[in-house]
N, CA, C and O of each residue as an XYZ file, in Angstrom:
348
protein
N       3.103      6.687    -22.005
C       2.710      7.439    -20.760
C       3.523      6.314    -19.580
O       3.634      5.103    -19.770
N       3.914      6.892    -18.637
C       4.927      6.489    -17.570
C       3.679      5.674    -16.366
O       2.593      6.250    -16.291
N       3.814      4.801    -15.768
C       2.926      4.166    -14.789
C       3.455      5.178    -13.381
O       4.562      5.658    -13.132
N       2.259      5.241    -12.691
C       2.751      6.008    -11.458
C       2.931      5.036    -10.314
O       1.945      4.373     -9.992
N       4.021      4.874     -9.687
C       4.627      4.011     -8.671
C       4.743      4.516     -7.470
O       4.755      5.747     -7.482
N       4.834      4.034     -6.443
C       5.220      4.392     -4.993
C       6.764      5.074     -4.685
O       7.840      4.502     -4.857
N       6.594      6.170     -4.286
C       8.005      6.781     -4.018
C       8.495      6.566     -2.514
O       9.641      6.227     -2.216
N       7.487      6.806     -1.630
C       7.772      6.800     -0.330
C       6.615      6.268      0.573
O       5.484      6.230      0.090
N       6.812      5.888      1.751
C       5.703      5.388      2.479
C       5.883      5.918      4.093
O       6.980      6.152      4.598
N       4.901      6.022      4.618
C       4.885      6.586      6.101
C       3.669      5.833      6.708
O       2.513      6.206      6.505
N       4.039      4.597      7.573
C       2.817      3.965      7.998
C       2.339      5.002      9.337
O       2.999      5.615     10.177
N       0.750      4.855      9.063
C       0.278      5.634     10.114
C      -0.449      4.904     10.994
O      -0.266      3.688     10.935
N      -1.311      5.354     11.885
C      -2.271      4.970     12.869
C      -3.166      3.837     11.992
O      -3.439      4.038     10.809
N      -3.571      2.670     12.686
C      -4.283      1.640     12.155
C      -3.417      0.710     11.138
O      -2.279      0.309     11.384
N      -4.248      0.404      9.804
C      -3.661      0.169      8.692
C      -3.645      1.105      7.639
O      -3.773      0.792      6.456
N      -3.454      2.512      8.156
C      -3.010      3.430      7.109
C      -1.828      3.817      6.631
O      -0.955      3.874      7.497
N      -1.455      4.140      5.407
C      -0.140      4.483      4.842
C      -0.166      5.745      4.297
O      -1.063      5.957      3.481
N       0.552      6.578      4.535
C       0.945      7.913      3.808
C       1.806      7.599      2.494
O       3.028      7.542      2.633
N       1.246      7.391      1.227
C       2.135      7.015      0.372
C       2.783      8.496     -0.726
O       1.846      9.226     -1.050
N       3.784      8.836     -1.126
C       4.256      9.782     -1.948
C       4.166      8.985     -3.305
O       4.600      7.834     -3.359
N       3.616      9.586     -4.375
C       3.596      8.973     -5.521
C       4.750      9.576     -6.537
O       5.256     10.650     -6.210
N       5.117      9.042     -7.554
C       6.199      9.288     -8.484
C       5.712     10.448     -9.217
O       6.375     11.051    -10.061
N       4.326     10.783     -8.799
C       3.508     12.049     -9.875
C       3.821     13.262     -9.152
O       3.797     14.361     -9.706
N       4.223     13.037     -7.475
C       4.496     14.002     -6.891
C       3.476     14.042     -5.849
O       3.773     14.428     -4.718
N       2.079     13.601     -6.206
C       1.047     13.590     -5.102
C       1.223     12.674     -4.069
O       1.674     11.545     -4.260
N       0.813     13.208     -2.735
C       0.631     12.624     -1.400
C      -0.645     11.881     -1.263
O      -1.629     12.619     -1.243
N      -0.893     10.559     -1.160
C      -2.351     10.212     -0.419
C      -2.230      9.500      0.730
O      -1.147      8.933      0.875
N      -2.938      9.388      1.477
C      -3.376      8.580      2.442
C      -4.490      7.480      2.280
O      -5.597      7.637      1.763
N      -3.895      6.180      2.906
C      -4.887      5.087      2.248
C      -4.896      4.037      3.281
O      -3.889      3.489      3.729
N      -6.249      3.774      3.661
C      -6.545      2.527      4.608
C      -6.242      1.248      3.893
O      -7.105      0.992      3.054
N      -5.322      0.407      3.966
C      -4.734     -0.928      3.173
C      -5.846     -2.036      3.916
O      -6.035     -3.120      3.363
N      -6.561     -1.696      5.191
C      -6.964     -3.086      5.696
C      -7.581     -4.143      4.843
O      -7.361     -5.347      4.977
N      -8.508     -3.511      3.800
C      -9.402     -4.415      2.845
C      -8.018     -5.177      1.881
O      -8.205     -6.324      1.478
N      -6.904     -4.600      1.614
C      -5.873     -5.220      0.560
C      -4.944     -6.209      1.548
O      -3.896     -6.707      1.139
N      -5.388     -6.395      2.699
C      -4.195     -7.160      3.327
C      -4.841     -8.338      3.598
O      -5.246     -8.533      4.744
N      -5.053     -9.387      2.496
C      -5.691    -10.522      2.407
C      -4.593    -11.553      2.193
O      -3.720    -11.287      1.367
N      -4.544    -12.868      2.951
C      -3.857    -14.005      2.709
C      -3.165    -14.136      3.766
O      -3.140    -13.264      4.634
N      -2.479    -15.293      3.842
C      -1.753    -15.717      5.016
C      -0.345    -14.985      5.259
O       0.210    -14.911      6.356
N       0.164    -14.429      3.991
C       1.317    -13.599      4.213
C       1.126    -12.280      5.035
O       1.954    -11.764      5.787
N      -0.102    -11.852      4.745
C      -0.560    -10.284      5.645
C      -0.639    -10.855      7.173
O      -0.436    -10.000      8.036
N      -0.902    -12.160      7.620
C      -1.385    -12.296      8.851
C      -0.422    -11.796     10.055
O      -0.884    -11.596     11.179
N       0.829    -11.625      9.773
C       1.740    -11.517     10.787
C       1.812    -10.089     10.924
O       2.100     -9.529     11.982
N       1.502     -9.407      9.664
C       1.462     -7.941      9.802
C       0.298     -7.152     10.514
O       0.375     -6.103     11.153
N      -0.695     -7.859     10.262
C      -2.011     -7.824     10.950
C      -1.762     -7.733     12.461
O      -1.978     -6.725     13.133
N      -1.358     -8.719     12.851
C      -1.140     -8.728     14.139
C      -0.057     -8.171     14.911
O       0.036     -8.194     16.138
N       0.703     -7.699     14.138
C       2.245     -7.094     14.864
C       2.303     -5.754     14.385
O       2.784     -5.654     13.256
N       1.923     -4.634     14.966
C       2.062     -3.198     14.938
C       3.293     -2.961     14.615
O       3.358     -1.961     13.900
N       4.494     -3.529     14.864
C       5.831     -3.357     14.687
C       5.912     -3.651     13.391
O       6.140     -2.681     12.669
N       5.781     -4.823     12.800
C       6.031     -5.262     11.445
C       5.173     -4.258     10.379
O       5.711     -3.754      9.393
N       3.948     -4.081     10.688
C       3.430     -3.132      9.803
C       4.077     -1.884      9.455
O       4.058     -1.407      8.320
N       4.744     -1.283     10.623
C       5.387     -0.247     10.545
C       6.925     -0.298      9.994
O       7.676      0.655      9.788
N       7.149     -1.578      9.831
C       8.444     -1.781      8.962
C       8.171     -1.671      7.378
O       9.021     -2.122      6.611
N       7.003     -1.082      6.883
C       6.848     -1.054      5.284
C       8.135     -0.154      4.772
O       8.527      0.816      5.420
N       8.647     -0.513      3.740
C       9.210      0.332      3.053
C       8.900      0.173      1.398
O       8.230     -0.741      0.918
N       9.411      1.048      0.785
C       9.554      1.023     -0.600
C      10.401     -0.033     -1.612
O      11.622     -0.039     -1.462
N      10.032     -0.599     -2.260
C      11.070     -1.246     -3.117
C      10.266     -1.520     -4.532
O       9.122     -1.971     -4.580
N      11.091     -1.159     -5.705
C      10.402     -1.462     -6.858
C       9.299     -0.810     -7.326
O       8.669     -1.166     -8.322
N       8.996      0.314     -6.512
C       7.789      0.881     -6.638
C       6.630      0.567     -6.049
O       5.550      1.023     -6.425
N       6.782     -0.267     -5.047
C       5.627     -0.390     -4.291
C       6.346     -0.736     -2.777
O       7.496     -0.761     -2.339
N       4.869     -1.005     -2.203
C       5.187     -1.146     -0.664
C       5.425     -2.635     -0.387
O       4.777     -3.579     -0.838
N       6.388     -2.662      0.369
C       6.667     -4.141      0.642
C       7.198     -4.136      2.385
O       7.453     -3.092      2.985
N       7.275     -5.270      2.893
C       7.387     -5.507      4.280
C       8.481     -6.754      4.394
O       8.565     -7.541      3.451
N       9.335     -6.918      5.596
C      10.437     -7.552      5.735
C       9.964     -9.229      5.514
O      10.845     -9.923      5.006
N       8.821     -9.842      5.810
C       8.254    -10.937      5.694
C       8.113    -11.239      4.063
O       7.982    -12.417      3.730
N       8.133    -10.298      3.126
C       8.099    -10.748      1.893
C       6.543    -10.339      1.026
O       6.246    -10.595     -0.141
N       5.932     -9.796      1.830
C       4.441     -9.364      1.584
C       4.775     -8.137      0.964
O       5.747     -7.429      1.224
N       3.727     -7.907     -0.032
C       3.867     -6.743     -1.203
C       2.371     -6.262     -1.455
O       1.384     -6.957     -1.215
N       2.347     -4.898     -2.003
C       1.017     -4.706     -2.574
C       1.239     -4.059     -4.098
O       2.143     -3.296     -4.439
N       0.267     -4.529     -4.825
C       0.404     -4.215     -6.237
C       0.353     -2.695     -6.301
O      -0.524     -2.065     -5.711
N       1.321     -2.108     -7.038
C       1.243     -0.473     -6.945
C      -0.071      0.064     -7.656
O      -0.593      1.092     -7.225
N      -0.610     -0.609     -8.735
C      -1.583     -0.162     -9.411
C      -2.735     -0.232     -8.334
O      -3.492      0.700     -8.065
N      -2.745     -1.241     -7.874
C      -4.029     -1.362     -6.838
C      -4.134     -0.086     -5.886
O      -5.135      0.616     -5.736
N      -2.682      0.092     -5.171
C      -2.753      1.174     -4.384
C      -2.977      2.630     -4.872
O      -3.518      3.519     -4.213
N      -2.498      2.733     -6.077
C      -2.835      4.244     -6.932
C      -4.174      4.237     -7.090
O      -4.752      5.151     -6.501
N      -4.884      3.442     -7.741
C      -6.425      3.364     -8.319
C      -7.213      3.465     -6.929
O      -8.209      4.188     -6.881
N      -6.769      2.719     -5.734
C      -7.572      3.021     -4.477
C      -7.360      4.218     -3.796
O      -8.268      4.715     -3.129
N      -6.252      4.740     -3.891
C      -6.161      5.981     -3.370
C      -6.783      7.254     -4.218
O      -7.199      8.239     -3.608
N      -6.820      7.184     -5.579
C      -7.579      8.030     -6.220
C      -9.134      7.797     -6.526
O      -9.745      8.638     -7.184
N      -9.697      6.773     -6.096
C     -10.867      6.449     -6.001
C     -11.250      5.844     -7.211
O     -12.470      5.821     -7.370
N     -10.553      5.329     -8.145
C     -10.811      4.509     -9.399
C     -11.505      3.136     -8.869
O     -11.163      2.420     -7.929
N     -12.667      2.993     -9.842
C     -13.168      1.944     -9.323
C     -12.751      0.672    -10.406
O     -12.929      0.786    -11.618
N     -12.187     -0.513     -9.792
C     -11.662     -1.744    -10.485
C     -12.795     -2.333    -11.473
O     -14.003     -2.094    -11.466
N     -12.174     -3.029    -12.179
C     -12.903     -3.732    -12.918
C     -14.162     -4.855    -12.390
O     -15.035     -5.257    -13.159
N     -14.072     -5.225    -11.064
C     -14.653     -6.112    -10.274
C     -15.938     -5.115     -9.520
O     -16.961     -5.509     -8.960
N     -15.464     -3.732     -9.741
C     -16.542     -2.847     -9.158
C     -16.191     -2.353     -7.834
O     -16.907     -1.613     -7.161
N     -14.884     -2.868     -7.449
C     -14.633     -2.526     -5.875
C     -13.541     -1.409     -6.160
O     -12.986     -1.284     -7.252
N     -13.271     -0.514     -4.913
C     -12.622      0.533     -4.625
C     -11.271     -0.077     -4.264
O     -10.339      0.648     -3.917
């Protein structure tokens, strides 16, 4: 079984992304809760940097080196509850 990865990204208002997945689905995801840690601080402060999101190696990345786990994006976008009980 192949893992679903991110194929395309379009930054939207706020901290939302429209994600095109390798299974053909398109989902919108508010990633504010996923942007934790110092690497995300510049992205949270600068909307231009947030909009510089792109896809690399199947996940969303930014020019400052920040990235998000594609499995976390997929599970959150599809309402799958993680092991810790969070979405």
